[in-house]
C-alpha positions, -999 to 999 in steps of 0.1 A, spaced: -240 453 -30 -249 482 -11 -246 495 24 -283 507 33 -298 527 67 -326 509 74 -338 533 100 -346 552 69 -375 532 71 -388 536 113 -413 560 110 -427 546 80 -428 517 100 -440 532 132 -459 555 117 -472 579 148 -468 553 175 -450 562 203 -431 544 228 -422 518 201 -388 503 191 -378 478 154 -351 455 150 -344 445 115 -334 408 108 -324 389 72 -357 370 85 -392 362 97 -380 333 118 -349 357 128 -379 384 138 -402 362 156 -375 347 175 -355 376 182 -326 366 172 -293 386 143 -310 424 149 -291 439 113 -273 471 117 -298 491 109 -270 522 105 -254 504 79 -267 470 68 -250 456 39 -272 435 8 -259 396 10 -290 395 -21 -306 420 -46 -335 424 -40 -339 408 -9 -367 411 21 -362 431 53 -380 417 80 -389 441 110 -407 442 148 -421 462 159 -430 463 199 -440 482 222 -431 486 263 -459 456 277 -434 434 251 -467 428 225 -448 427 189 -460 421 149 -442 415 125 -436 428 90 -411 436 58 -403 452 31 -377 451 3 -345 466 -8 -327 466 -35 -297 483 -46 -301 504 -81 -268 515 -98 -263 555 -97 -265 570 -130 -243 581 -160 -232 612 -158 -222 630 -194 -205 665 -193 -209 680 -222 -176 698 -240 -180 740 -233 -186 757 -271 -150 767 -268 -132 732 -274 -161 723 -296 -151 752 -317 -118 748 -317 -122 713 -327 -148 720 -359 -119 747 -372 -99 726 -371 -116 698 -392 -132 736 -411 -88 738 -423 -87 702 -434 
C-alpha cells in the first residue's frame, strides 16, 4: 500500500477545460451519487492495483464520470559499489594468504 496524490491526474482529466472541478471516489456509485469524496492530496490505497473514479463538474452542474487505475510499485533497491581502495585492500589480504 502507498500514499497517492490523486490530484496529480487532474490536468489530464480536465484536458484544458476551464471552470470545472474534479472530485475523486472509491467507486462509480459514489461518484454518481457525489458521496464520500476521497482526499485528493493524500489517499492511501485499499487494494493494489485499485480503480479510482472521478467526477468532473462544470459551473452549470453538468458532470462526467470516469476512472483510472493506481498501482503501488516497490521502489528499486540501490546497491552501492565498494570504492576501489576497499576492493584493493581485500585483494591484497587475499593474496597474502
